[in-house]
N, C-alpha and C positions, 0 to 999 in steps of 0.2 A: 561966425556968430550963429548959434543955433536958433531955429525959428521958435518964437514964443508960443507956448500952448496955453490954452485957456479952457476951462470947463464950459464956458459959454459957446465955444466953437465945436462942441461935441456933436457929431452926427451919428445917430444910432445905426448899427448894422442891421437890426431887425425892428419891425414894428408890429404891435398887436393889431388885430383886424380893425378895431375902431380908429386907431391912429392912422393906419394905412388908408382907410377909406377917406379920412379927412385930407390926407396928403394928395390923394388922387382926385378928390372932389366928387366922389360917388357915395352912395348910401352903403351902410354896412350890409344890408340885405343883398344888394347887388354884388358886393364883393364876396360875400359868403356863397352866393350862387355860382360865381365864377370859380371859386376855390373848389366847390363840390363837383363841378363839371371838368375840372382839371385845366381850365384856361389860365388860372393863376396858381403858381407853385407856392405852397405854404408848408410849414413844418410844425409839427406838434412838439411842444416842450412841456411835459407835464400836462396840465389842464389848459395851457395857453396854445393858441394857434398864432404863429408868427410868419410874417411876410418879409423877405429880405429887401434891403435897400436896392440891391442889384435888380431884383424882380420889379420893384416899383419904378426904377429907372427904365427898364425895358418896356413896361406898360405905358409909361409916359411918352416914349418915343414911338412905339408900334401901335398903341391903342389896344382895345380889347378884342 
C-alpha cells in the first residue's frame, strides 16, 4: 500500500532568508551577515536569496 501524501506534510527544499532565520532562531541581520561572509551557503534566484534545507540542517548540527 503506498504511503499517503498530504500537502500539510510538505517540507520546503529552500527557505527565503526571513523564513530561514526563524527556523534557526536567529535574526535576519545575523543570517545576512553570515551569508555575506560565506559562512552560510545561499543561492540567488531572481531577486530572492534562498537557503537550502540541507544547509539549515547542517547549521543546526554544527552551529555557526
